[in-house]
C-alpha positions as CSV (number, residue, x, y, z in Angstrom):
1,X,128.0,77.6,92.8
2,X,126.2,80.4,94.8
3,X,125.1,82.1,91.5
4,X,123.6,78.8,90.3
5,X,121.8,78.4,93.7
6,X,120.3,81.9,93.5
7,X,119.3,81.4,89.9
8,X,117.6,78.2,90.9
9,X,115.7,80.0,93.7
10,X,114.5,82.6,91.3
11,X,113.5,80.0,88.7
12,X,111.5,78.2,91.5
13,X,109.9,81.4,92.6
14,X,108.9,82.2,88.9
15,X,107.3,78.8,88.7
16,X,105.6,79.3,92.1
17,X,104.3,82.8,91.1
18,X,107.1,85.0,89.8
19,X,110.0,86.9,91.3
20,X,108.7,89.6,93.7
21,X,108.3,92.9,91.8
22,X,109.1,96.2,93.4
23,X,106.1,98.4,94.3
24,X,105.9,101.8,92.7
25,X,104.0,103.0,95.8
26,X,106.0,101.7,98.8
27,X,103.6,102.9,101.6
28,X,101.1,100.2,102.3
29,X,98.6,102.7,103.7
30,X,98.9,105.0,100.7
31,X,98.7,102.1,98.3
32,X,95.5,100.9,100.0
33,X,94.0,104.4,99.7
34,X,94.9,104.6,96.0
35,X,93.3,101.1,95.5
36,X,90.1,102.2,97.3
37,X,89.9,105.4,95.3
38,X,90.5,103.5,92.1
39,X,87.6,101.2,92.9
40,X,85.4,104.2,93.5
41,X,86.4,105.7,90.1
42,X,85.6,102.4,88.3
43,X,82.0,102.8,89.5
44,X,81.9,106.5,88.5
45,X,83.2,105.6,85.0
46,X,81.0,102.6,84.5
47,X,79.7,104.1,81.3
48,X,83.2,103.6,79.7
49,X,84.1,100.3,81.4
50,X,85.7,98.6,78.4
51,X,87.4,101.6,76.9
52,X,89.1,102.5,80.2
53,X,89.6,99.3,82.2
54,X,90.1,96.5,79.6
55,X,93.8,97.4,79.6
56,X,94.2,95.8,83.1
57,X,93.5,92.4,81.5
58,X,96.6,92.6,79.4
59,X,99.0,91.4,82.2
60,X,100.6,94.7,83.4
61,X,103.6,94.4,85.6
62,X,103.2,95.7,89.2
63,X,104.8,99.2,88.8
64,X,102.7,99.9,85.6
65,X,99.5,98.6,87.2
66,X,100.0,100.8,90.3
67,X,100.9,103.8,88.1
68,X,97.8,103.4,86.0
69,X,95.6,102.9,89.1
70,X,97.0,106.1,90.6
71,X,96.2,108.1,87.4
72,X,92.7,106.6,87.2
73,X,91.9,107.2,90.8
74,X,92.4,110.9,90.6
75,X,92.1,112.1,87.0
76,X,89.3,114.6,86.1
77,X,86.1,113.6,84.3
78,X,87.5,115.0,81.0
79,X,90.2,112.4,81.0
80,X,87.8,109.5,81.9
81,X,85.4,110.7,79.2
82,X,87.7,111.3,76.2
83,X,90.7,109.0,76.3
84,X,91.1,105.3,76.6
85,X,93.2,102.9,78.7
86,X,95.7,102.2,76.0
87,X,96.5,105.9,75.8
88,X,97.3,106.1,79.5
89,X,99.1,102.8,79.5
90,X,101.4,104.0,76.7
91,X,102.2,107.1,78.7
92,X,102.9,105.1,81.8
93,X,105.3,102.8,80.0
94,X,107.3,105.8,78.7
95,X,107.5,107.5,82.1
96,X,108.7,104.3,83.8
97,X,111.2,103.9,81.0
98,X,112.5,107.4,81.7
99,X,112.7,106.6,85.4
100,X,115.0,103.7,84.6
101,X,117.1,105.4,82.0
102,X,117.9,108.8,83.6
103,X,120.6,109.0,86.3
104,X,118.3,110.8,88.7
105,X,115.1,108.8,88.0
106,X,115.3,106.3,90.9
107,X,116.5,108.9,93.4
108,X,113.4,111.1,93.0
109,X,111.2,110.9,96.1
110,X,108.2,108.8,95.5
111,X,105.6,111.5,96.3
112,X,107.2,113.8,93.8
113,X,107.3,111.2,91.1
114,X,103.6,110.4,91.6
115,X,102.4,114.0,91.7
116,X,104.8,115.8,89.4
117,X,106.3,113.2,86.9
118,X,103.7,110.5,86.4
119,X,100.6,112.6,85.5
120,X,100.0,113.2,81.8
121,X,97.9,116.2,82.5
122,X,99.6,119.5,83.5
123,X,96.5,121.8,83.6
124,X,93.5,122.2,81.4
125,X,95.1,121.3,78.1
126,X,93.8,118.8,75.5
127,X,95.9,115.6,76.2
128,X,98.1,114.1,73.4
129,X,101.0,111.6,73.0
130,X,103.7,114.2,73.3
131,X,105.9,112.2,75.6
132,X,105.8,109.2,73.3
133,X,106.5,111.2,70.1
134,X,109.4,113.3,71.5
135,X,110.9,111.0,74.2
136,X,114.0,110.0,72.1
137,X,114.6,113.5,70.9
138,X,114.6,114.9,74.4
139,X,116.7,112.1,75.9
140,X,119.3,112.5,73.2
141,X,119.5,116.2,73.9
142,X,120.3,115.7,77.6
143,X,122.6,112.7,77.4
144,X,125.5,113.0,79.8
145,X,124.1,116.0,81.7
146,X,123.2,116.3,85.4
147,X,119.7,117.2,86.4
148,X,120.2,121.0,86.6
149,X,121.9,121.2,83.2
150,X,119.3,118.9,81.7
151,X,116.5,121.2,82.9
152,X,118.2,124.3,81.4
153,X,118.9,122.4,78.2
154,X,115.2,121.2,77.9
155,X,114.1,124.8,78.2
156,X,116.4,125.7,75.3
157,X,114.9,122.8,73.3
158,X,111.4,124.2,74.1
159,X,112.4,127.7,72.9
160,X,113.5,126.2,69.6
161,X,110.0,124.8,69.1
162,X,107.7,127.5,70.6
163,X,107.6,131.3,71.2
164,X,105.0,133.5,72.9
165,X,101.9,134.7,71.2
166,X,98.5,135.4,72.8
167,X,95.5,133.3,71.9
168,X,92.1,132.3,73.2
169,X,91.4,130.5,76.5
170,X,91.3,126.9,75.1
171,X,94.7,125.4,76.0
172,X,96.3,123.5,73.2
173,X,98.1,120.2,73.9
174,X,102.0,120.2,73.6
175,X,101.9,118.6,70.1
176,X,99.5,121.3,68.8
177,X,101.6,124.0,70.4
178,X,104.7,122.7,68.6
179,X,102.8,122.4,65.3
180,X,102.0,126.2,65.5
181,X,105.4,127.1,67.0
182,X,103.6,129.5,69.4
183,X,101.4,129.7,72.5
184,X,100.3,131.9,75.3
185,X,102.0,131.5,78.7
186,X,99.6,128.8,79.8
187,X,100.4,126.8,76.7
188,X,104.2,127.4,76.8
189,X,104.3,126.3,80.5
190,X,102.1,123.2,79.8
191,X,104.5,122.3,77.0
192,X,107.7,122.9,79.0
193,X,106.4,120.9,82.1
194,X,105.5,118.1,79.7
195,X,109.0,118.1,78.3
196,X,110.6,118.1,81.7
197,X,108.4,115.3,82.9
198,X,109.3,113.3,79.8
199,X,112.9,113.4,81.1
200,X,111.7,112.3,84.6
201,X,112.3,115.7,86.1
202,X,109.6,116.6,88.6
203,X,107.9,119.7,87.2
204,X,104.8,121.8,87.6
205,X,103.0,124.8,86.2
206,X,102.8,127.7,88.6
207,X,100.3,130.4,88.1
208,X,99.6,133.9,89.2
209,X,95.8,133.9,88.6
210,X,95.8,137.7,88.5
211,X,98.4,140.3,89.1
212,X,97.6,143.1,91.5
213,X,99.7,145.8,89.8
214,X,98.4,145.3,86.2
215,X,95.5,143.7,84.3
216,X,97.0,140.4,83.4
217,X,98.1,137.0,84.7
218,X,101.0,134.7,84.1
219,X,102.1,131.1,84.2
220,X,105.6,129.7,84.4
221,X,107.4,126.5,85.4
222,X,109.0,125.1,88.6
223,X,111.3,122.1,88.4
224,X,112.7,120.0,91.3
225,X,116.5,119.7,91.3
226,X,118.5,118.0,94.1
227,X,116.0,118.6,96.9
228,X,114.6,122.0,96.0
229,X,112.1,123.6,93.7
230,X,113.5,126.2,91.2
231,X,111.7,128.3,88.6
232,X,112.1,129.0,84.9
233,X,110.3,131.0,82.3
234,X,108.7,128.5,80.0
235,X,110.3,128.6,76.5
236,X,112.2,131.6,77.8
237,X,115.7,130.2,78.7
238,X,117.9,132.0,81.1
239,X,121.5,131.0,81.7
240,X,120.7,130.0,85.3
241,X,117.7,128.8,87.3
242,X,115.5,131.1,89.3
243,X,115.6,134.0,86.8
244,X,113.0,135.3,84.4
245,X,111.5,138.5,83.1
246,X,108.7,138.0,85.7
247,X,111.1,137.8,88.7
248,X,110.3,141.4,89.7
249,X,106.5,141.2,89.1
250,X,106.4,137.9,91.0
251,X,107.8,139.8,94.0
252,X,104.6,141.9,93.9
253,X,102.3,138.9,93.5
254,X,99.4,138.3,95.9
255,X,99.2,134.5,95.1
256,X,101.4,132.1,93.2
257,X,99.9,128.6,93.2
258,X,100.0,125.2,91.6
259,X,97.7,122.1,91.5
260,X,99.1,118.9,92.8
261,X,97.6,115.9,91.1
262,X,96.4,113.1,93.3
263,X,95.4,112.5,96.9
264,X,97.1,115.0,99.2
265,X,100.5,113.7,100.3
266,X,100.7,115.9,103.5
267,X,104.3,116.8,102.5
268,X,103.6,120.3,101.0
269,X,102.1,123.6,102.1
270,X,98.6,123.0,100.9
271,X,96.1,125.9,101.1
272,X,93.2,123.6,100.0
273,X,93.0,119.8,99.9
274,X,90.4,117.8,98.0
275,X,90.0,114.1,97.2
276,X,91.7,114.3,93.8
277,X,94.1,117.2,94.2
278,X,95.6,119.9,96.4
279,X,96.3,123.6,95.8
280,X,99.8,124.6,96.9
281,X,100.6,128.2,97.8
282,X,104.1,128.9,96.5
283,X,104.0,132.7,97.1
284,X,106.7,132.8,99.9
285,X,109.2,131.4,97.3
286,X,108.8,134.7,95.4
287,X,107.5,137.5,97.6
288,X,107.2,138.8,101.1
289,X,104.0,137.5,102.7
290,X,101.6,138.2,105.5
291,X,98.7,136.3,107.0
292,X,95.1,137.7,106.7
293,X,92.9,136.3,109.4
294,X,89.2,136.4,109.1
295,X,86.6,135.6,111.7
296,X,82.8,135.4,111.0
297,X,80.1,135.7,113.7
298,X,76.4,136.0,113.5
299,X,74.2,138.8,114.9
300,X,74.5,137.1,118.3
301,X,78.3,136.9,118.2
302,X,78.4,133.2,117.6
303,X,81.0,131.8,115.2
304,X,79.7,131.0,111.7
305,X,81.0,127.6,110.5
306,X,81.2,126.5,106.9
307,X,80.7,129.9,105.5
308,X,82.5,130.8,102.3
309,X,85.3,133.4,102.4
310,X,86.7,134.9,99.1
311,X,90.0,136.8,99.2
312,X,89.8,139.1,96.1
313,X,92.0,141.5,94.2
314,X,91.0,144.1,91.7
315,X,92.0,143.0,88.1
316,X,90.3,143.4,84.7
317,X,87.8,145.7,86.3
318,X,86.4,143.0,88.6
319,X,87.1,141.6,92.1
320,X,88.7,138.3,91.3
321,X,88.8,135.6,94.1
322,X,92.4,134.5,94.4
323,X,91.3,131.7,96.8
324,X,88.0,130.6,98.2
325,X,88.1,129.1,101.7
326,X,85.5,127.8,104.2
327,X,85.4,128.8,107.8
328,X,86.2,126.3,110.5
329,X,84.2,125.5,113.7
330,X,85.5,128.8,115.2
331,X,84.3,130.8,112.2
332,X,87.9,131.5,111.1
333,X,89.8,131.3,107.8
334,X,93.3,132.4,107.1
335,X,95.2,133.2,103.9
336,X,98.9,133.9,103.2
337,X,99.2,136.7,100.7
338,X,101.3,139.6,99.6
339,X,101.4,143.3,100.7
340,X,98.6,144.7,98.6
341,X,95.0,145.7,99.4
342,X,92.4,143.0,99.1
343,X,88.6,142.7,99.3
344,X,87.4,140.0,101.7
345,X,83.9,138.8,100.8
346,X,82.2,136.3,103.1
347,X,78.8,134.7,102.6
348,X,76.5,131.9,103.7
349,X,73.3,131.2,101.8
350,X,72.0,134.5,100.4
351,X,73.5,136.9,103.0
352,X,77.0,138.3,103.1
353,X,79.5,140.8,104.5
354,X,82.7,142.3,103.1
355,X,85.6,144.6,103.9
356,X,88.6,146.1,102.2
357,X,91.8,145.1,103.9
358,X,94.8,147.4,103.5
359,X,98.3,146.0,103.1
360,X,99.5,146.7,106.6
361,X,96.4,146.0,108.5
362,X,97.4,143.5,111.2
363,X,94.1,143.0,113.1
364,X,91.8,140.1,112.5
365,X,89.0,140.9,110.0
366,X,85.7,140.5,111.7
367,X,82.7,140.0,109.5
368,X,79.0,139.4,110.1
369,X,77.4,137.9,107.0
370,X,73.9,139.2,107.4
371,X,73.7,141.8,104.6
372,X,71.3,141.6,101.7
373,X,71.9,143.0,98.2
374,X,71.0,146.7,97.7
375,X,68.8,148.3,95.1
376,X,71.2,151.2,94.9
377,X,74.3,152.7,96.4
378,X,77.9,153.4,95.4
379,X,81.3,152.8,97.0
380,X,84.5,154.6,96.0
381,X,87.8,153.0,97.1
382,X,91.4,153.6,96.3
383,X,93.4,150.3,96.0
384,X,97.1,149.9,96.2
385,X,99.0,146.9,94.9
386,X,102.3,145.7,96.6
387,X,105.0,148.3,96.1
388,X,108.0,147.9,93.8
389,X,111.1,146.3,95.3
390,X,114.8,147.1,94.8
391,X,115.7,144.8,91.8
392,X,117.9,141.8,92.1
393,X,121.5,142.3,91.0
394,X,121.9,141.6,87.3
395,X,123.7,138.5,86.0
396,X,127.2,138.8,84.6
397,X,127.3,140.5,81.2
398,X,129.2,137.7,79.6
399,X,126.7,135.1,80.7
400,X,123.8,137.3,79.4
401,X,125.5,137.9,76.1
402,X,126.2,134.2,75.5
403,X,122.6,133.3,76.3
404,X,121.2,136.0,74.0
405,X,123.4,134.7,71.2
406,X,122.1,131.2,71.7
407,X,118.5,132.5,71.9
408,X,119.0,134.2,68.5
409,X,120.2,130.9,67.0
410,X,117.2,129.1,68.5
411,X,114.9,131.7,67.0
412,X,116.4,131.0,63.6
413,X,115.6,127.3,64.0
414,X,112.0,128.0,64.8
415,X,111.7,130.6,62.1
416,X,113.1,128.2,59.5
417,X,110.4,125.7,60.5
418,X,107.7,128.4,60.1
419,X,109.1,129.3,56.7
420,X,108.6,125.7,55.6
421,X,104.8,126.2,55.8
422,X,102.9,126.6,52.6
423,X,103.4,130.1,51.1
424,X,100.9,132.6,49.6
425,X,101.7,131.6,46.0
426,X,100.9,128.0,46.7
427,X,97.7,128.9,48.5
428,X,96.7,131.0,45.4
429,X,97.4,128.0,43.2
430,X,95.3,125.8,45.5
431,X,92.4,128.3,45.3
432,X,92.6,128.3,41.5
433,X,92.5,124.5,41.3
434,X,89.3,124.6,43.4
435,X,87.9,127.6,41.6
436,X,87.3,129.6,44.8
437,X,88.4,133.1,45.8
438,X,92.1,133.3,46.4
439,X,92.0,135.9,49.2
440,X,89.7,133.6,51.3
441,X,91.9,130.6,50.9
442,X,95.1,132.5,51.6
443,X,93.7,133.9,54.8
444,X,92.5,130.5,56.0
445,X,95.8,128.8,55.2
446,X,97.7,131.6,56.9
447,X,95.7,131.2,60.1
448,X,96.1,127.4,60.0
449,X,99.9,127.8,60.5
450,X,101.5,124.4,61.0
451,X,98.2,122.6,60.6
452,X,97.9,123.6,56.9
453,X,98.3,120.1,55.7
454,X,95.0,119.1,57.4
455,X,93.2,122.1,56.1
456,X,94.4,121.4,52.5
457,X,93.4,117.8,52.9
458,X,90.0,118.9,54.0
459,X,89.6,121.1,51.0
460,X,90.9,118.5,48.5
461,X,89.4,115.3,49.8
462,X,85.8,114.5,50.9
463,X,84.4,114.9,47.4
464,X,80.8,114.5,48.7
465,X,81.0,117.9,50.4
466,X,80.7,121.0,48.2
467,X,83.7,123.3,48.4
468,X,81.4,126.2,49.3
469,X,80.3,124.4,52.5
470,X,83.9,123.6,53.4
471,X,84.8,127.3,53.3
472,X,81.7,128.1,55.3
473,X,82.8,125.9,58.2
474,X,86.4,127.0,58.0
475,X,85.1,130.6,58.5
476,X,82.8,129.6,61.4
477,X,85.4,128.0,63.6
478,X,88.1,129.9,65.7
479,X,91.6,130.6,64.5
480,X,92.9,128.0,67.1
481,X,90.6,125.4,65.6
482,X,92.2,126.0,62.2
483,X,95.6,125.3,63.9
484,X,94.8,122.0,65.6
485,X,91.7,120.4,64.1
486,X,92.0,117.3,61.8
487,X,90.4,117.2,58.4
488,X,88.2,114.2,59.3
489,X,86.7,116.1,62.3
490,X,85.7,119.1,60.1
491,X,84.3,116.7,57.5
492,X,82.2,114.8,60.1
493,X,80.4,118.0,61.1
494,X,79.4,118.7,57.4
495,X,78.5,115.2,56.5
496,X,76.3,114.7,59.6
497,X,74.7,118.1,60.1
498,X,71.0,118.2,59.4
499,X,70.6,120.1,56.1
500,X,68.9,123.4,56.0
501,X,65.4,123.3,54.6
502,X,63.5,126.6,54.5
503,X,60.1,124.8,54.4
504,X,60.8,123.0,57.7
505,X,63.1,125.4,59.6
506,X,61.6,128.4,61.5
507,X,64.8,130.4,61.2
508,X,67.0,131.9,58.4
509,X,70.2,130.5,57.0
510,X,72.5,132.8,58.9
511,X,71.0,131.4,62.2
512,X,71.5,127.9,60.8
513,X,75.1,128.5,60.0
514,X,76.0,130.1,63.3
515,X,73.9,127.9,65.7
516,X,73.3,124.6,63.9
517,X,76.1,123.9,61.5
518,X,78.8,125.5,63.6
519,X,80.8,122.8,65.5
520,X,82.3,125.4,67.9
521,X,80.1,125.8,71.1
522,X,82.4,127.0,73.9
523,X,86.0,126.3,74.8
524,X,86.0,122.6,74.1
525,X,88.3,120.7,71.7
526,X,86.6,120.1,68.4
527,X,85.8,116.4,68.0
528,X,83.7,114.2,65.7
529,X,80.6,114.1,67.9
530,X,77.9,114.4,65.2
531,X,78.3,111.0,63.6
532,X,78.7,109.4,67.0
533,X,75.6,111.0,68.6
534,X,73.6,110.5,65.5
535,X,73.9,106.8,66.1
536,X,73.3,107.1,69.8
537,X,70.4,109.5,70.2
538,X,67.0,108.0,69.1
539,X,65.7,109.2,65.8
540,X,62.2,109.7,67.4
541,X,63.6,112.0,70.0
542,X,65.4,114.2,67.4
543,X,62.3,114.4,65.2
544,X,59.9,115.2,68.1
545,X,62.4,117.7,69.6
546,X,62.0,119.9,66.4
547,X,58.5,120.5,67.6
548,X,59.3,120.6,71.3
549,X,62.9,121.4,72.2
550,X,62.1,120.8,75.9
551,X,62.3,117.1,75.2
552,X,66.1,117.5,74.7
553,X,66.3,119.2,78.1
554,X,64.4,116.3,79.7
555,X,66.6,113.8,78.0
556,X,69.7,115.5,79.4
557,X,68.1,115.7,82.9
558,X,67.4,112.0,82.9
559,X,70.7,110.8,81.6
560,X,73.5,113.0,82.9
561,X,74.7,113.1,86.5
562,X,76.4,116.3,87.7
563,X,79.7,115.9,89.6
564,X,81.1,119.4,89.5
565,X,84.3,118.9,91.6
566,X,85.2,115.7,89.8
567,X,86.2,117.8,86.7
568,X,88.6,120.0,88.7
569,X,90.8,121.1,85.9
570,X,87.7,122.5,84.1
571,X,88.7,121.0,80.8
572,X,85.4,120.5,79.0
573,X,84.2,117.0,78.2
574,X,83.4,116.5,74.5
575,X,79.7,115.9,73.8
576,X,80.4,112.3,72.9
577,X,82.4,111.9,76.1
578,X,79.6,113.3,78.2
579,X,77.2,110.9,76.5
580,X,79.4,107.9,77.1
581,X,80.4,108.7,80.7
582,X,76.9,109.9,81.7
583,X,78.7,112.1,84.3
584,X,79.8,115.7,83.7
585,X,80.3,119.1,85.3
586,X,77.8,121.8,84.6
587,X,79.7,123.5,81.8
588,X,80.2,120.2,79.9
589,X,76.6,119.3,80.4
590,X,75.6,122.6,78.9
591,X,77.9,122.0,75.9
592,X,76.3,118.6,75.5
593,X,72.8,120.0,75.5
594,X,73.7,122.6,72.8
595,X,75.3,119.8,70.7
596,X,72.1,117.7,70.9
597,X,70.0,120.6,69.9
598,X,72.2,121.4,66.9
599,X,72.2,117.7,66.0
600,X,68.4,117.8,65.9
601,X,68.3,121.0,63.8
602,X,67.4,123.3,66.7
603,X,69.6,126.5,66.9
604,X,71.3,126.6,70.3
605,X,74.2,128.4,72.0
606,X,75.6,129.5,75.3
607,X,74.6,133.0,76.1
608,X,77.6,135.4,75.9
609,X,76.9,137.2,79.2
610,X,75.6,134.5,81.5
611,X,76.9,131.3,79.7
612,X,73.4,130.0,80.2
613,X,72.4,127.4,77.4
614,X,69.7,128.8,75.1
615,X,67.7,127.4,72.2
616,X,65.9,129.4,69.5
617,X,62.2,128.7,69.2
618,X,58.9,130.6,68.6
619,X,60.9,133.6,67.4
620,X,63.1,134.1,70.5
621,X,66.1,132.8,72.4
622,X,64.9,130.7,75.4
623,X,67.1,130.1,78.5
624,X,67.5,126.5,79.6
625,X,67.1,125.6,83.3
626,X,67.8,122.0,84.4
627,X,66.4,120.1,87.4
628,X,67.2,121.9,90.6
629,X,67.9,125.2,88.9
630,X,65.5,128.1,89.6
631,X,64.6,130.4,86.7
632,X,64.9,134.1,87.8
633,X,61.6,135.1,86.4
634,X,60.8,137.6,83.6
635,X,63.8,139.4,82.2
636,X,64.4,143.1,82.2
637,X,66.5,145.3,79.9
638,X,69.7,147.1,80.7
639,X,70.7,150.2,78.7
640,X,74.4,151.2,79.2
641,X,75.3,154.9,78.7
642,X,78.5,156.8,79.2
643,X,78.6,160.6,79.1
644,X,82.4,161.0,79.5
645,X,83.6,162.8,76.4
646,X,87.3,161.6,76.8
647,X,86.7,157.9,77.3
648,X,84.8,155.0,75.7
649,X,84.8,152.4,78.4
650,X,85.7,148.8,77.5
651,X,84.5,145.6,79.1
652,X,87.1,143.9,81.4
653,X,89.3,147.0,80.9
654,X,87.3,149.9,82.4
655,X,84.2,148.2,83.7
656,X,82.3,144.9,84.4
657,X,78.8,144.0,85.4
658,X,78.0,141.3,87.9
659,X,74.7,139.6,89.0
660,X,74.0,138.6,92.6
661,X,73.5,134.9,93.0
662,X,73.9,132.7,96.1
663,X,75.6,135.3,98.2
664,X,78.1,136.8,95.7
665,X,78.2,138.9,92.6
666,X,79.1,136.8,89.5
667,X,80.7,138.7,86.6
668,X,78.8,138.5,83.3
669,X,81.1,137.1,80.6
670,X,80.9,139.6,77.7
671,X,83.8,139.8,75.4
672,X,87.1,141.3,76.5
673,X,87.7,144.9,75.4
674,X,84.1,145.2,74.0
675,X,83.4,148.9,73.8
676,X,80.3,150.2,75.6
677,X,79.1,151.4,72.2
678,X,79.2,147.8,70.9
679,X,76.6,146.5,73.3
680,X,73.0,146.0,72.3
681,X,70.9,149.1,72.8
682,X,69.0,147.2,75.4
683,X,70.6,144.1,76.9
684,X,68.1,141.4,78.0
685,X,69.1,140.1,81.4
686,X,67.5,138.2,84.2
687,X,65.8,140.4,86.7
688,X,67.6,140.8,90.1
689,X,70.4,142.6,91.8
690,X,73.5,143.7,90.0
691,X,76.8,145.6,90.5
692,X,78.9,147.5,88.1
693,X,82.6,147.8,88.9
694,X,84.7,150.5,87.2
695,X,88.4,151.1,87.7
696,X,91.2,153.4,86.5
697,X,94.9,152.6,87.1
698,X,96.9,155.7,87.7
699,X,100.6,156.3,86.9
700,X,101.6,155.7,90.5
701,X,99.9,152.2,90.5
702,X,97.0,153.4,92.6
703,X,93.6,152.1,91.3
704,X,90.5,154.4,91.5
705,X,87.7,151.9,91.9
706,X,83.9,152.4,92.1
707,X,81.2,149.8,93.0
708,X,77.7,150.8,92.0
709,X,74.8,148.6,93.0
710,X,71.5,148.6,91.1
711,X,68.5,146.4,90.3
712,X,66.9,145.2,87.1
713,X,63.2,144.8,87.4
714,X,61.1,142.5,85.2
715,X,60.0,143.9,81.8
716,X,61.4,147.4,82.7
717,X,64.4,149.1,81.1
718,X,67.1,150.1,83.6
719,X,69.4,152.9,82.6
720,X,73.0,152.5,83.9
721,X,75.5,155.3,83.5
722,X,79.1,153.9,83.5
723,X,81.4,156.4,85.1
724,X,85.2,155.8,85.3
725,X,86.8,157.9,88.1
726,X,89.4,160.5,87.1
């Protein structure tokens, strides 16, 4: 009788408005904040109103609606620009399904679920439907396991799919990483975090932005188990948690950090908090730490508020800022770091001050940011990283042996998948059928790895495109593009590129291939933006821009709003995404401008050193400056020389060059390991103040560093001798 009565009550409540659903976000205050932030984001993303927000008209249940609003309220511009509501809703459904189907799902604290399970994005990868595609496979793998065993097992599953191999800075999504069966540490950790989150295990990528004791960085994974965070090497399974090859290096780190997606929860040790995310300092979990206190005063001894303080370490021949803080009303800033030497650089406006702080300095660092850049001068400094520690005791030999045996078996699974890719003989046969050079096709197919089907499809289909042009574009794009770009994307760029016409073009065919036809601009994911923008950008503008490229710059100025911090993961928006959203960060805006120029037949690029957008016109490359940016004036020339007979210095290995802008020296982005002999005889650079940093790591870990200051004057040639200390 009681059961019937309760059923009747529920039926009546459904008729009256439905049984009360459980909130995903239980705190009324936090729920209200999310709702308000979501409304703000709707305004920001008005350019994609239908694509993003129509999903809310489909009758979402309460937990799904709150989850989706949480994602929208705090996601970066790249996600708002290049993905639609159905994509995020499908991911929300799968994560809520995992929450209900795993033994630990409902016991995970709400703030951890929101920040470290729900988000699709891990770091700066290209998003995909990994959770949806692999959910059943992962769940079947961990059936009957507790949370700790499940985390270890998922890492073994990840190792079966992916192994380490270095690659370029663009981070592949998990599906593309599996497709190629390899990735650098940032891709391995993104993939492993995604797999753990698919099983409703709170997980995050943690990152040493730069090591102090060697020129490199590293990323790995932390997973939350039974009330505590533990670490694992991504795709590098150990028999227990909290072990990895990087255990000892991490004890010498100066910063280990992670980004926490969403509005700050006030439940973690945040070193920086922003509207959309927080930066968490995890270093004390790995290494001994100390606090470096900095106080800024002006020339009258008064505190300097809202100045910028950078805590920098030497790495890759530059002083890399581990963290950038602002001073409080007392002129102070504090940073928890390791026991290595650091450079503290403080500035406000165009003036600055700096000091090298040794590992065991305990006094507050007093700085007075009133210095101006120098025409000349040199500083020699010896820098020490944190010392080596006594290693942790090794694991039991039997445990290690069993794990190694299992790893070898998992290697065989992954290698068998790799062997299933098209072989050289098949690639030669394909080349013969297309009547093209075999060696060229073999090389392209080899580089495409698990994406070979898309490359073959591109070569065999799209009969309207000559095979010669197909080979041209396949040789223009990067190796990673060959590994994760779909055939239709490559075809779009050939079908919709303005054709080369020597009677109309003021440049040669090589310039056309590299800077008009080429779809690769910077570190963005290749997408089909030509056909899309061709329909959106007025024909009249494209025709007139051929005679006056400044019209493209004006168009971008008039139509794109810059919100730098809103794209906080720094994943570039696609050109079509920027066009739709009408909001971008500076880097994505620059990519968009280059795309519009190339669409119009104007050669364009991002300058290698400065990353400044440029277009080719009147026989020269012209820098682009948008509204609010001040051109530096006439360029000068820099001639690099090295008279050391026993060393050919390499960029980002033995030396870097930085230009003074807005109170700090910004490193020029030339290629890694580029020999000094490979630079132009005279490098055109904006006039102004510069610094060259050289370094030499000795066998006892000491680093012999020099900072040399110089000036490049307009029109003149400046001779710079690069000297690496012995």
